Full PDB file with SEQRES, HELIX, SHEET, SSBOND, CRYST1, ORIGX, SCALE, CONECT and MASTER records, all heavy atoms in Angstrom:
SEQRES   1 A   51  MET SER ALA GLY ARG GLY ASP ARG ALA ALA PRO PRO ALA          
SEQRES   2 A   51  PRO GLU GLY HIS TRP GLU VAL ARG PHE ALA ASP ALA ALA          
SEQRES   3 A   51  SER ALA LYS GLY TRP GLU SER LEU ALA GLN ARG ALA SER          
SEQRES   4 A   51  PRO LEU ALA GLN PRO SER GLY SER THR SER VAL ALA              
HELIX    1 AA1 ALA A   25  ALA A   42  1                                  18    
CRYST1    1.000    1.000    1.000  90.00  90.00  90.00 P 1           1          
ORIGX1      1.000000  0.000000  0.000000        0.00000                         
ORIGX2      0.000000  1.000000  0.000000        0.00000                         
ORIGX3      0.000000  0.000000  1.000000        0.00000                         
SCALE1      1.000000  0.000000  0.000000        0.00000                         
SCALE2      0.000000  1.000000  0.000000        0.00000                         
SCALE3      0.000000  0.000000  1.000000        0.00000                         
ATOM      1  N   MET A   1      95.806 117.413 100.571  1.00  0.00           N  
ATOM      2  CA  MET A   1      94.699 116.952 101.411  1.00  0.00           C  
ATOM      3  C   MET A   1      94.718 115.394 101.632  1.00  0.00           C  
ATOM      4  O   MET A   1      94.903 114.695 100.617  1.00  0.00           O  
ATOM      5  CB  MET A   1      93.441 117.416 100.737  1.00  0.00           C  
ATOM      6  CG  MET A   1      92.236 117.099 101.600  1.00  0.00           C  
ATOM      7  SD  MET A   1      90.704 118.076 101.007  1.00  0.00           S  
ATOM      8  CE  MET A   1      89.987 117.039  99.935  1.00  0.00           C  
ATOM      9  N   SER A   2      94.470 114.936 102.759  1.00  0.00           N  
ATOM     10  CA  SER A   2      94.463 113.472 103.006  1.00  0.00           C  
ATOM     11  C   SER A   2      93.124 112.833 102.507  1.00  0.00           C  
ATOM     12  O   SER A   2      92.107 113.417 102.638  1.00  0.00           O  
ATOM     13  CB  SER A   2      94.574 113.193 104.535  1.00  0.00           C  
ATOM     14  OG  SER A   2      95.889 113.720 104.886  1.00  0.00           O  
ATOM     15  N   ALA A   3      93.329 111.598 102.243  1.00  0.00           N  
ATOM     16  CA  ALA A   3      92.178 110.830 101.844  1.00  0.00           C  
ATOM     17  C   ALA A   3      91.285 110.407 103.053  1.00  0.00           C  
ATOM     18  O   ALA A   3      91.894 110.188 104.161  1.00  0.00           O  
ATOM     19  CB  ALA A   3      92.457 109.648 101.092  1.00  0.00           C  
ATOM     20  N   GLY A   4      90.054 110.138 102.972  1.00  0.00           N  
ATOM     21  CA  GLY A   4      89.282 109.751 104.042  1.00  0.00           C  
ATOM     22  C   GLY A   4      88.147 108.928 103.698  1.00  0.00           C  
ATOM     23  O   GLY A   4      87.999 108.402 102.533  1.00  0.00           O  
ATOM     24  N   ARG A   5      87.332 108.601 104.620  1.00  0.00           N  
ATOM     25  CA  ARG A   5      86.041 107.759 104.456  1.00  0.00           C  
ATOM     26  C   ARG A   5      85.293 108.149 103.147  1.00  0.00           C  
ATOM     27  O   ARG A   5      85.006 109.331 103.027  1.00  0.00           O  
ATOM     28  CB  ARG A   5      85.136 107.725 105.568  1.00  0.00           C  
ATOM     29  CG  ARG A   5      83.971 106.767 105.495  1.00  0.00           C  
ATOM     30  CD  ARG A   5      83.262 106.707 106.797  1.00  0.00           C  
ATOM     31  NE  ARG A   5      82.348 105.641 106.725  1.00  0.00           N  
ATOM     32  CZ  ARG A   5      81.099 105.647 106.331  1.00  0.00           C  
ATOM     33  NH1 ARG A   5      80.649 106.837 105.763  1.00  0.00           N  
ATOM     34  NH2 ARG A   5      80.346 104.669 106.298  1.00  0.00           N  
ATOM     35  N   GLY A   6      85.080 107.284 102.248  1.00  0.00           N  
ATOM     36  CA  GLY A   6      84.302 107.596 101.044  1.00  0.00           C  
ATOM     37  C   GLY A   6      85.050 108.174  99.853  1.00  0.00           C  
ATOM     38  O   GLY A   6      84.637 108.133  98.760  1.00  0.00           O  
ATOM     39  N   ASP A   7      86.348 108.447 100.101  1.00  0.00           N  
ATOM     40  CA  ASP A   7      87.222 108.880  98.994  1.00  0.00           C  
ATOM     41  C   ASP A   7      87.580 107.757  98.126  1.00  0.00           C  
ATOM     42  O   ASP A   7      87.693 106.630  98.707  1.00  0.00           O  
ATOM     43  CB  ASP A   7      88.458 109.623  99.444  1.00  0.00           C  
ATOM     44  CG  ASP A   7      87.993 111.030 100.143  1.00  0.00           C  
ATOM     45  OD1 ASP A   7      86.943 111.559  99.899  1.00  0.00           O  
ATOM     46  OD2 ASP A   7      88.957 111.516 100.874  1.00  0.00           O  
ATOM     47  N   ARG A   8      87.835 108.052  96.827  1.00  0.00           N  
ATOM     48  CA  ARG A   8      88.353 106.979  96.007  1.00  0.00           C  
ATOM     49  C   ARG A   8      89.740 106.438  96.388  1.00  0.00           C  
ATOM     50  O   ARG A   8      90.649 107.217  96.723  1.00  0.00           O  
ATOM     51  CB  ARG A   8      88.471 107.506  94.505  1.00  0.00           C  
ATOM     52  CG  ARG A   8      87.116 107.634  93.871  1.00  0.00           C  
ATOM     53  CD  ARG A   8      87.414 108.022  92.373  1.00  0.00           C  
ATOM     54  NE  ARG A   8      86.219 108.280  91.740  1.00  0.00           N  
ATOM     55  CZ  ARG A   8      85.800 109.464  91.388  1.00  0.00           C  
ATOM     56  NH1 ARG A   8      86.635 110.458  91.466  1.00  0.00           N  
ATOM     57  NH2 ARG A   8      84.603 109.631  90.759  1.00  0.00           N  
ATOM     58  N   ALA A   9      89.912 105.165  96.271  1.00  0.00           N  
ATOM     59  CA  ALA A   9      91.179 104.583  96.570  1.00  0.00           C  
ATOM     60  C   ALA A   9      92.046 104.354  95.210  1.00  0.00           C  
ATOM     61  O   ALA A   9      93.141 103.960  95.173  1.00  0.00           O  
ATOM     62  CB  ALA A   9      91.061 103.127  97.237  1.00  0.00           C  
ATOM     63  N   ALA A  10      91.320 104.494  94.073  1.00  0.00           N  
ATOM     64  CA  ALA A  10      91.893 104.397  92.761  1.00  0.00           C  
ATOM     65  C   ALA A  10      91.353 105.461  91.804  1.00  0.00           C  
ATOM     66  O   ALA A  10      90.313 106.126  92.160  1.00  0.00           O  
ATOM     67  CB  ALA A  10      91.549 103.071  92.280  1.00  0.00           C  
ATOM     68  N   PRO A  11      91.899 105.689  90.752  1.00  0.00           N  
ATOM     69  CA  PRO A  11      91.307 106.635  89.722  1.00  0.00           C  
ATOM     70  C   PRO A  11      89.874 106.219  89.346  1.00  0.00           C  
ATOM     71  O   PRO A  11      89.436 105.097  89.610  1.00  0.00           O  
ATOM     72  CB  PRO A  11      92.263 106.501  88.502  1.00  0.00           C  
ATOM     73  CG  PRO A  11      93.546 105.947  88.909  1.00  0.00           C  
ATOM     74  CD  PRO A  11      93.241 105.063  90.191  1.00  0.00           C  
ATOM     75  N   PRO A  12      89.076 107.066  88.808  1.00  0.00           N  
ATOM     76  CA  PRO A  12      87.724 106.786  88.510  1.00  0.00           C  
ATOM     77  C   PRO A  12      87.655 105.578  87.625  1.00  0.00           C  
ATOM     78  O   PRO A  12      88.489 105.536  86.610  1.00  0.00           O  
ATOM     79  CB  PRO A  12      87.168 108.008  87.815  1.00  0.00           C  
ATOM     80  CG  PRO A  12      88.047 109.127  88.280  1.00  0.00           C  
ATOM     81  CD  PRO A  12      89.471 108.606  88.598  1.00  0.00           C  
ATOM     82  N   ALA A  13      86.631 104.664  87.859  1.00  0.00           N  
ATOM     83  CA  ALA A  13      86.502 103.517  87.010  1.00  0.00           C  
ATOM     84  C   ALA A  13      85.716 103.871  85.745  1.00  0.00           C  
ATOM     85  O   ALA A  13      84.911 104.787  85.768  1.00  0.00           O  
ATOM     86  CB  ALA A  13      85.788 102.441  87.801  1.00  0.00           C  
ATOM     87  N   PRO A  14      86.020 103.132  84.616  1.00  0.00           N  
ATOM     88  CA  PRO A  14      85.192 103.293  83.480  1.00  0.00           C  
ATOM     89  C   PRO A  14      83.791 102.874  83.705  1.00  0.00           C  
ATOM     90  O   PRO A  14      83.443 102.151  84.723  1.00  0.00           O  
ATOM     91  CB  PRO A  14      85.828 102.438  82.427  1.00  0.00           C  
ATOM     92  CG  PRO A  14      87.196 101.928  83.025  1.00  0.00           C  
ATOM     93  CD  PRO A  14      87.085 102.173  84.497  1.00  0.00           C  
ATOM     94  N   GLU A  15      82.822 103.486  82.950  1.00  0.00           N  
ATOM     95  CA  GLU A  15      81.422 103.036  83.070  1.00  0.00           C  
ATOM     96  C   GLU A  15      81.283 101.512  83.253  1.00  0.00           C  
ATOM     97  O   GLU A  15      81.776 100.786  82.357  1.00  0.00           O  
ATOM     98  CB  GLU A  15      80.712 103.664  81.916  1.00  0.00           C  
ATOM     99  CG  GLU A  15      79.187 103.317  81.977  1.00  0.00           C  
ATOM    100  CD  GLU A  15      78.360 104.543  82.022  1.00  0.00           C  
ATOM    101  OE1 GLU A  15      78.820 105.650  82.039  1.00  0.00           O  
ATOM    102  OE2 GLU A  15      77.157 104.300  82.417  1.00  0.00           O  
ATOM    103  N   GLY A  16      80.393 101.131  84.202  1.00  0.00           N  
ATOM    104  CA  GLY A  16      80.137  99.723  84.322  1.00  0.00           C  
ATOM    105  C   GLY A  16      81.094  98.993  85.091  1.00  0.00           C  
ATOM    106  O   GLY A  16      80.892  97.764  85.387  1.00  0.00           O  
ATOM    107  N   HIS A  17      82.118  99.594  85.636  1.00  0.00           N  
ATOM    108  CA  HIS A  17      83.205  98.961  86.487  1.00  0.00           C  
ATOM    109  C   HIS A  17      83.013  99.367  87.918  1.00  0.00           C  
ATOM    110  O   HIS A  17      82.400 100.357  88.271  1.00  0.00           O  
ATOM    111  CB  HIS A  17      84.572  99.301  86.010  1.00  0.00           C  
ATOM    112  CG  HIS A  17      84.855  98.526  84.761  1.00  0.00           C  
ATOM    113  ND1 HIS A  17      84.562  99.092  83.531  1.00  0.00           N  
ATOM    114  CD2 HIS A  17      85.479  97.339  84.456  1.00  0.00           C  
ATOM    115  CE1 HIS A  17      84.964  98.278  82.587  1.00  0.00           C  
ATOM    116  NE2 HIS A  17      85.503  97.235  83.140  1.00  0.00           N  
ATOM    117  N   TRP A  18      83.622  98.635  88.855  1.00  0.00           N  
ATOM    118  CA  TRP A  18      83.506  98.940  90.216  1.00  0.00           C  
ATOM    119  C   TRP A  18      84.399 100.134  90.594  1.00  0.00           C  
ATOM    120  O   TRP A  18      85.411 100.278  90.057  1.00  0.00           O  
ATOM    121  CB  TRP A  18      83.985  97.848  91.025  1.00  0.00           C  
ATOM    122  CG  TRP A  18      83.043  96.514  91.105  1.00  0.00           C  
ATOM    123  CD1 TRP A  18      83.217  95.589  90.115  1.00  0.00           C  
ATOM    124  CD2 TRP A  18      82.071  96.241  92.006  1.00  0.00           C  
ATOM    125  NE1 TRP A  18      82.173  94.638  90.439  1.00  0.00           N  
ATOM    126  CE2 TRP A  18      81.564  95.086  91.709  1.00  0.00           C  
ATOM    127  CE3 TRP A  18      81.569  96.883  93.155  1.00  0.00           C  
ATOM    128  CZ2 TRP A  18      80.488  94.454  92.245  1.00  0.00           C  
ATOM    129  CZ3 TRP A  18      80.560  96.324  93.862  1.00  0.00           C  
ATOM    130  CH2 TRP A  18      80.039  95.264  93.410  1.00  0.00           C  
ATOM    131  N   GLU A  19      83.971 100.972  91.517  1.00  0.00           N  
ATOM    132  CA  GLU A  19      84.774 102.062  92.092  1.00  0.00           C  
ATOM    133  C   GLU A  19      85.196 101.601  93.506  1.00  0.00           C  
ATOM    134  O   GLU A  19      84.425 101.181  94.347  1.00  0.00           O  
ATOM    135  CB  GLU A  19      83.940 103.356  92.179  1.00  0.00           C  
ATOM    136  CG  GLU A  19      83.872 104.098  91.061  1.00  0.00           C  
ATOM    137  CD  GLU A  19      83.592 105.565  91.260  1.00  0.00           C  
ATOM    138  OE1 GLU A  19      83.331 105.985  92.370  1.00  0.00           O  
ATOM    139  OE2 GLU A  19      83.434 106.316  90.272  1.00  0.00           O  
ATOM    140  N   VAL A  20      86.510 101.662  93.763  1.00  0.00           N  
ATOM    141  CA  VAL A  20      87.136 101.205  94.985  1.00  0.00           C  
ATOM    142  C   VAL A  20      87.094 102.465  95.885  1.00  0.00           C  
ATOM    143  O   VAL A  20      87.812 103.566  95.573  1.00  0.00           O  
ATOM    144  CB  VAL A  20      88.451 100.658  94.916  1.00  0.00           C  
ATOM    145  CG1 VAL A  20      89.027 100.234  96.207  1.00  0.00           C  
ATOM    146  CG2 VAL A  20      88.409  99.427  93.931  1.00  0.00           C  
ATOM    147  N   ARG A  21      86.518 102.428  97.046  1.00  0.00           N  
ATOM    148  CA  ARG A  21      86.443 103.593  98.015  1.00  0.00           C  
ATOM    149  C   ARG A  21      86.946 103.161  99.366  1.00  0.00           C  
ATOM    150  O   ARG A  21      86.751 101.939  99.659  1.00  0.00           O  
ATOM    151  CB  ARG A  21      85.148 104.320  98.064  1.00  0.00           C  
ATOM    152  CG  ARG A  21      84.669 104.893  96.788  1.00  0.00           C  
ATOM    153  CD  ARG A  21      83.379 105.585  96.796  1.00  0.00           C  
ATOM    154  NE  ARG A  21      83.137 106.254  95.633  1.00  0.00           N  
ATOM    155  CZ  ARG A  21      83.371 107.505  95.329  1.00  0.00           C  
ATOM    156  NH1 ARG A  21      83.948 108.246  96.129  1.00  0.00           N  
ATOM    157  NH2 ARG A  21      82.958 107.935  94.209  1.00  0.00           N  
ATOM    158  N   PHE A  22      87.620 104.110 100.153  1.00  0.00           N  
ATOM    159  CA  PHE A  22      87.986 103.746 101.540  1.00  0.00           C  
ATOM    160  C   PHE A  22      86.850 103.613 102.365  1.00  0.00           C  
ATOM    161  O   PHE A  22      85.818 104.368 102.322  1.00  0.00           O  
ATOM    162  CB  PHE A  22      88.900 104.829 101.999  1.00  0.00           C  
ATOM    163  CG  PHE A  22      90.263 104.913 101.222  1.00  0.00           C  
ATOM    164  CD1 PHE A  22      90.468 106.100 100.497  1.00  0.00           C  
ATOM    165  CD2 PHE A  22      91.062 103.936 101.261  1.00  0.00           C  
ATOM    166  CE1 PHE A  22      91.657 106.257  99.803  1.00  0.00           C  
ATOM    167  CE2 PHE A  22      92.392 104.066 100.451  1.00  0.00           C  
ATOM    168  CZ  PHE A  22      92.645 105.165  99.844  1.00  0.00           C  
ATOM    169  N   ALA A  23      86.799 102.551 103.327  1.00  0.00           N  
ATOM    170  CA  ALA A  23      85.684 102.401 104.389  1.00  0.00           C  
ATOM    171  C   ALA A  23      85.809 103.391 105.378  1.00  0.00           C  
ATOM    172  O   ALA A  23      84.868 103.708 105.935  1.00  0.00           O  
ATOM    173  CB  ALA A  23      85.773 100.980 104.789  1.00  0.00           C  
ATOM    174  N   ASP A  24      87.189 103.798 105.750  1.00  0.00           N  
ATOM    175  CA  ASP A  24      87.391 104.787 106.804  1.00  0.00           C  
ATOM    176  C   ASP A  24      88.712 105.415 106.737  1.00  0.00           C  
ATOM    177  O   ASP A  24      89.453 105.109 105.777  1.00  0.00           O  
ATOM    178  CB  ASP A  24      87.281 104.063 108.209  1.00  0.00           C  
ATOM    179  CG  ASP A  24      88.181 102.865 108.361  1.00  0.00           C  
ATOM    180  OD1 ASP A  24      89.189 102.818 107.685  1.00  0.00           O  
ATOM    181  OD2 ASP A  24      87.843 101.972 109.127  1.00  0.00           O  
ATOM    182  N   ALA A  25      88.957 106.449 107.554  1.00  0.00           N  
ATOM    183  CA  ALA A  25      90.132 107.217 107.552  1.00  0.00           C  
ATOM    184  C   ALA A  25      91.415 106.350 107.744  1.00  0.00           C  
ATOM    185  O   ALA A  25      92.372 106.512 107.090  1.00  0.00           O  
ATOM    186  CB  ALA A  25      90.147 108.345 108.446  1.00  0.00           C  
ATOM    187  N   ALA A  26      91.352 105.416 108.608  1.00  0.00           N  
ATOM    188  CA  ALA A  26      92.489 104.424 108.886  1.00  0.00           C  
ATOM    189  C   ALA A  26      92.833 103.705 107.618  1.00  0.00           C  
ATOM    190  O   ALA A  26      94.100 103.445 107.352  1.00  0.00           O  
ATOM    191  CB  ALA A  26      92.031 103.480 110.001  1.00  0.00           C  
ATOM    192  N   SER A  27      91.858 103.275 106.846  1.00  0.00           N  
ATOM    193  CA  SER A  27      92.167 102.561 105.503  1.00  0.00           C  
ATOM    194  C   SER A  27      92.878 103.385 104.638  1.00  0.00           C  
ATOM    195  O   SER A  27      93.954 103.055 103.980  1.00  0.00           O  
ATOM    196  CB  SER A  27      90.857 102.070 104.884  1.00  0.00           C  
ATOM    197  OG  SER A  27      90.159 101.168 105.757  1.00  0.00           O  
ATOM    198  N   ALA A  28      92.552 104.689 104.514  1.00  0.00           N  
ATOM    199  CA  ALA A  28      93.175 105.522 103.552  1.00  0.00           C  
ATOM    200  C   ALA A  28      94.581 105.817 104.051  1.00  0.00           C  
ATOM    201  O   ALA A  28      95.491 105.879 103.271  1.00  0.00           O  
ATOM    202  CB  ALA A  28      92.308 107.032 103.571  1.00  0.00           C  
ATOM    203  N   LYS A  29      94.761 106.047 105.428  1.00  0.00           N  
ATOM    204  CA  LYS A  29      96.175 106.294 105.919  1.00  0.00           C  
ATOM    205  C   LYS A  29      96.999 105.063 105.651  1.00  0.00           C  
ATOM    206  O   LYS A  29      98.174 105.082 105.203  1.00  0.00           O  
ATOM    207  CB  LYS A  29      96.028 106.542 107.333  1.00  0.00           C  
ATOM    208  CG  LYS A  29      97.401 106.962 107.995  1.00  0.00           C  
ATOM    209  CD  LYS A  29      97.199 107.311 109.515  1.00  0.00           C  
ATOM    210  CE  LYS A  29      98.557 107.603 110.034  1.00  0.00           C  
ATOM    211  NZ  LYS A  29      98.550 107.998 111.430  1.00  0.00           N  
ATOM    212  N   GLY A  30      96.527 103.809 105.883  1.00  0.00           N  
ATOM    213  CA  GLY A  30      97.272 102.558 105.629  1.00  0.00           C  
ATOM    214  C   GLY A  30      97.624 102.490 104.236  1.00  0.00           C  
ATOM    215  O   GLY A  30      98.741 102.089 103.863  1.00  0.00           O  
ATOM    216  N   TRP A  31      96.649 102.830 103.216  1.00  0.00           N  
ATOM    217  CA  TRP A  31      96.916 102.623 101.855  1.00  0.00           C  
ATOM    218  C   TRP A  31      97.979 103.633 101.389  1.00  0.00           C  
ATOM    219  O   TRP A  31      98.979 103.199 100.680  1.00  0.00           O  
ATOM    220  CB  TRP A  31      95.708 103.016 101.049  1.00  0.00           C  
ATOM    221  CG  TRP A  31      95.896 102.888  99.648  1.00  0.00           C  
ATOM    222  CD1 TRP A  31      96.103 103.854  98.636  1.00  0.00           C  
ATOM    223  CD2 TRP A  31      95.730 101.615  98.870  1.00  0.00           C  
ATOM    224  NE1 TRP A  31      96.181 103.258  97.475  1.00  0.00           N  
ATOM    225  CE2 TRP A  31      95.879 101.901  97.586  1.00  0.00           C  
ATOM    226  CE3 TRP A  31      95.359 100.347  99.251  1.00  0.00           C  
ATOM    227  CZ2 TRP A  31      95.904 101.015  96.498  1.00  0.00           C  
ATOM    228  CZ3 TRP A  31      95.466  99.351  98.267  1.00  0.00           C  
ATOM    229  CH2 TRP A  31      95.689  99.587  96.939  1.00  0.00           C  
ATOM    230  N   GLU A  32      98.042 104.873 101.963  1.00  0.00           N  
ATOM    231  CA  GLU A  32      99.115 105.861 101.656  1.00  0.00           C  
ATOM    232  C   GLU A  32     100.471 105.283 102.122  1.00  0.00           C  
ATOM    233  O   GLU A  32     101.440 105.429 101.372  1.00  0.00           O  
ATOM    234  CB  GLU A  32      98.775 107.232 102.251  1.00  0.00           C  
ATOM    235  CG  GLU A  32      99.801 108.313 102.018  1.00  0.00           C  
ATOM    236  CD  GLU A  32      99.878 108.591 100.499  1.00  0.00           C  
ATOM    237  OE1 GLU A  32      98.940 108.506  99.627  1.00  0.00           O  
ATOM    238  OE2 GLU A  32     101.001 108.842 100.024  1.00  0.00           O  
ATOM    239  N   SER A  33     100.420 104.794 103.329  1.00  0.00           N  
ATOM    240  CA  SER A  33     101.730 104.251 103.928  1.00  0.00           C  
ATOM    241  C   SER A  33     102.276 103.114 103.048  1.00  0.00           C  
ATOM    242  O   SER A  33     103.510 103.003 102.781  1.00  0.00           O  
ATOM    243  CB  SER A  33     101.421 103.842 105.364  1.00  0.00           C  
ATOM    244  OG  SER A  33     102.639 103.133 105.843  1.00  0.00           O  
ATOM    245  N   LEU A  34     101.301 102.193 102.579  1.00  0.00           N  
ATOM    246  CA  LEU A  34     101.729 101.094 101.786  1.00  0.00           C  
ATOM    247  C   LEU A  34     102.259 101.628 100.425  1.00  0.00           C  
ATOM    248  O   LEU A  34     103.286 101.121  99.933  1.00  0.00           O  
ATOM    249  CB  LEU A  34     100.545 100.084 101.536  1.00  0.00           C  
ATOM    250  CG  LEU A  34     100.814  98.980 100.541  1.00  0.00           C  
ATOM    251  CD1 LEU A  34     101.859  98.010 101.189  1.00  0.00           C  
ATOM    252  CD2 LEU A  34      99.553  98.312 100.358  1.00  0.00           C  
ATOM    253  N   ALA A  35     101.637 102.571  99.863  1.00  0.00           N  
ATOM    254  CA  ALA A  35     102.094 103.152  98.536  1.00  0.00           C  
ATOM    255  C   ALA A  35     103.493 103.817  98.626  1.00  0.00           C  
ATOM    256  O   ALA A  35     104.282 103.632  97.706  1.00  0.00           O  
ATOM    257  CB  ALA A  35     101.140 104.181  98.077  1.00  0.00           C  
ATOM    258  N   GLN A  36     103.823 104.451  99.729  1.00  0.00           N  
ATOM    259  CA  GLN A  36     105.146 105.063  99.911  1.00  0.00           C  
ATOM    260  C   GLN A  36     106.184 103.951 100.038  1.00  0.00           C  
ATOM    261  O   GLN A  36     107.284 104.192  99.518  1.00  0.00           O  
ATOM    262  CB  GLN A  36     105.005 106.035 101.141  1.00  0.00           C  
ATOM    263  CG  GLN A  36     104.257 107.167 100.989  1.00  0.00           C  
ATOM    264  CD  GLN A  36     104.256 108.021 102.289  1.00  0.00           C  
ATOM    265  OE1 GLN A  36     104.670 107.724 103.265  1.00  0.00           O  
ATOM    266  NE2 GLN A  36     103.552 109.215 102.139  1.00  0.00           N  
ATOM    267  N   ARG A  37     105.792 103.008 100.696  1.00  0.00           N  
ATOM    268  CA  ARG A  37     106.867 101.872 100.876  1.00  0.00           C  
ATOM    269  C   ARG A  37     107.070 101.072  99.702  1.00  0.00           C  
ATOM    270  O   ARG A  37     108.182 100.631  99.254  1.00  0.00           O  
ATOM    271  CB  ARG A  37     106.386 100.865 102.025  1.00  0.00           C  
ATOM    272  CG  ARG A  37     106.544 101.516 103.462  1.00  0.00           C  
ATOM    273  CD  ARG A  37     106.041 100.628 104.309  1.00  0.00           C  
ATOM    274  NE  ARG A  37     105.960 101.280 105.634  1.00  0.00           N  
ATOM    275  CZ  ARG A  37     105.911 100.650 106.908  1.00  0.00           C  
ATOM    276  NH1 ARG A  37     105.877  99.310 106.982  1.00  0.00           N  
ATOM    277  NH2 ARG A  37     105.860 101.338 107.971  1.00  0.00           N  
ATOM    278  N   ALA A  38     106.049 100.941  98.833  1.00  0.00           N  
ATOM    279  CA  ALA A  38     106.027 100.082  97.598  1.00  0.00           C  
ATOM    280  C   ALA A  38     106.724 100.874  96.479  1.00  0.00           C  
ATOM    281  O   ALA A  38     107.277 100.382  95.570  1.00  0.00           O  
ATOM    282  CB  ALA A  38     104.662  99.730  97.175  1.00  0.00           C  
ATOM    283  N   SER A  39     106.559 102.210  96.505  1.00  0.00           N  
ATOM    284  CA  SER A  39     107.023 103.042  95.324  1.00  0.00           C  
ATOM    285  C   SER A  39     108.482 102.766  94.949  1.00  0.00           C  
ATOM    286  O   SER A  39     108.648 102.427  93.702  1.00  0.00           O  
ATOM    287  CB  SER A  39     106.897 104.515  95.725  1.00  0.00           C  
ATOM    288  OG  SER A  39     107.344 105.314  94.661  1.00  0.00           O  
ATOM    289  N   PRO A  40     109.497 102.751  95.724  1.00  0.00           N  
ATOM    290  CA  PRO A  40     110.867 102.411  95.262  1.00  0.00           C  
ATOM    291  C   PRO A  40     110.941 100.908  94.751  1.00  0.00           C  
ATOM    292  O   PRO A  40     111.696 100.743  93.954  1.00  0.00           O  
ATOM    293  CB  PRO A  40     111.655 102.652  96.533  1.00  0.00           C  
ATOM    294  CG  PRO A  40     110.899 103.275  97.445  1.00  0.00           C  
ATOM    295  CD  PRO A  40     109.507 103.118  97.139  1.00  0.00           C  
ATOM    296  N   LEU A  41     110.108 100.083  95.229  1.00  0.00           N  
ATOM    297  CA  LEU A  41     110.232  98.624  94.832  1.00  0.00           C  
ATOM    298  C   LEU A  41     109.424  98.478  93.398  1.00  0.00           C  
ATOM    299  O   LEU A  41     109.804  97.489  92.805  1.00  0.00           O  
ATOM    300  CB  LEU A  41     109.490  97.809  95.814  1.00  0.00           C  
ATOM    301  CG  LEU A  41     110.065  97.919  97.338  1.00  0.00           C  
ATOM    302  CD1 LEU A  41     109.186  97.064  98.216  1.00  0.00           C  
ATOM    303  CD2 LEU A  41     111.608  97.392  97.222  1.00  0.00           C  
ATOM    304  N   ALA A  42     108.735  99.385  93.121  1.00  0.00           N  
ATOM    305  CA  ALA A  42     108.060  99.273  91.760  1.00  0.00           C  
ATOM    306  C   ALA A  42     108.785  99.472  90.534  1.00  0.00           C  
ATOM    307  O   ALA A  42     108.456  99.084  89.486  1.00  0.00           O  
ATOM    308  CB  ALA A  42     106.735 100.140  91.835  1.00  0.00           C  
ATOM    309  N   GLN A  43     109.941 100.236  90.795  1.00  0.00           N  
ATOM    310  CA  GLN A  43     110.828 100.400  89.569  1.00  0.00           C  
ATOM    311  C   GLN A  43     111.678  99.351  89.236  1.00  0.00           C  
ATOM    312  O   GLN A  43     112.396  98.769  90.205  1.00  0.00           O  
ATOM    313  CB  GLN A  43     111.590 101.756  89.951  1.00  0.00           C  
ATOM    314  CG  GLN A  43     110.767 103.000  89.997  1.00  0.00           C  
ATOM    315  CD  GLN A  43     111.663 104.277  90.082  1.00  0.00           C  
ATOM    316  OE1 GLN A  43     112.854 104.060  89.825  1.00  0.00           O  
ATOM    317  NE2 GLN A  43     111.147 105.324  90.366  1.00  0.00           N  
ATOM    318  N   PRO A  44     111.767  98.925  87.885  1.00  0.00           N  
ATOM    319  CA  PRO A  44     112.527  97.833  87.494  1.00  0.00           C  
ATOM    320  C   PRO A  44     114.115  98.229  87.808  1.00  0.00           C  
ATOM    321  O   PRO A  44     114.436  99.363  87.739  1.00  0.00           O  
ATOM    322  CB  PRO A  44     112.395  97.704  85.970  1.00  0.00           C  
ATOM    323  CG  PRO A  44     111.282  98.584  85.636  1.00  0.00           C  
ATOM    324  CD  PRO A  44     111.000  99.545  86.907  1.00  0.00           C  
ATOM    325  N   SER A  45     114.944  97.184  88.064  1.00  0.00           N  
ATOM    326  CA  SER A  45     116.269  97.435  88.428  1.00  0.00           C  
ATOM    327  C   SER A  45     116.896  97.960  87.101  1.00  0.00           C  
ATOM    328  O   SER A  45     116.569  97.581  86.068  1.00  0.00           O  
ATOM    329  CB  SER A  45     117.010  96.184  88.807  1.00  0.00           C  
ATOM    330  OG  SER A  45     116.912  95.262  87.777  1.00  0.00           O  
ATOM    331  N   GLY A  46     117.874  98.930  87.358  1.00  0.00           N  
ATOM    332  CA  GLY A  46     118.560  99.518  86.201  1.00  0.00           C  
ATOM    333  C   GLY A  46     117.840 100.819  85.599  1.00  0.00           C  
ATOM    334  O   GLY A  46     118.340 101.407  84.770  1.00  0.00           O  
ATOM    335  N   SER A  47     116.592 100.987  86.097  1.00  0.00           N  
ATOM    336  CA  SER A  47     115.880 102.061  85.594  1.00  0.00           C  
ATOM    337  C   SER A  47     116.455 103.465  86.141  1.00  0.00           C  
ATOM    338  O   SER A  47     117.026 103.523  87.259  1.00  0.00           O  
ATOM    339  CB  SER A  47     114.467 101.959  85.782  1.00  0.00           C  
ATOM    340  OG  SER A  47     114.178 102.105  87.170  1.00  0.00           O  
ATOM    341  N   THR A  48     116.279 104.489  85.390  1.00  0.00           N  
ATOM    342  CA  THR A  48     116.712 105.848  86.011  1.00  0.00           C  
ATOM    343  C   THR A  48     115.515 106.576  86.249  1.00  0.00           C  
ATOM    344  O   THR A  48     114.397 106.403  85.428  1.00  0.00           O  
ATOM    345  CB  THR A  48     117.612 106.590  84.966  1.00  0.00           C  
ATOM    346  OG1 THR A  48     116.860 106.715  83.668  1.00  0.00           O  
ATOM    347  CG2 THR A  48     118.837 105.806  84.684  1.00  0.00           C  
ATOM    348  N   SER A  49     115.431 107.292  87.368  1.00  0.00           N  
ATOM    349  CA  SER A  49     114.300 108.150  87.629  1.00  0.00           C  
ATOM    350  C   SER A  49     114.442 109.527  86.967  1.00  0.00           C  
ATOM    351  O   SER A  49     115.568 110.046  86.797  1.00  0.00           O  
ATOM    352  CB  SER A  49     114.092 108.311  89.176  1.00  0.00           C  
ATOM    353  OG  SER A  49     115.282 108.901  89.692  1.00  0.00           O  
ATOM    354  N   VAL A  50     113.304 110.048  86.548  1.00  0.00           N  
ATOM    355  CA  VAL A  50     113.253 111.430  85.936  1.00  0.00           C  
ATOM    356  C   VAL A  50     112.743 112.425  86.911  1.00  0.00           C  
ATOM    357  O   VAL A  50     111.889 112.291  87.580  1.00  0.00           O  
ATOM    358  CB  VAL A  50     112.331 111.400  84.757  1.00  0.00           C  
ATOM    359  CG1 VAL A  50     112.265 112.828  84.143  1.00  0.00           C  
ATOM    360  CG2 VAL A  50     112.848 110.348  83.790  1.00  0.00           C  
ATOM    361  N   ALA A  51     113.552 113.474  87.104  1.00  0.00           N  
ATOM    362  CA  ALA A  51     113.276 114.536  88.070  1.00  0.00           C  
ATOM    363  C   ALA A  51     112.336 115.600  87.430  1.00  0.00           C  
ATOM    364  O   ALA A  51     112.319 115.808  86.269  1.00  0.00           O  
ATOM    365  CB  ALA A  51     114.534 115.090  88.552  1.00  0.00           C  
TER     366      ALA A  51                                                      
MASTER        0    0    0    1    0    0    0    6  365    1    0    4          
END                                                                             
């Protein structure tokens, strides 16, 4: 299911902290696109992926 307006952009925040939510569906779509592009870059060089 795709994220949309009002859905969380991050895991639930601990009590007393801010909850980040998407302002609209376009923001959610853009966040997903960014996460997909950043994913391979987030792994340190020389690391092995686990299937």
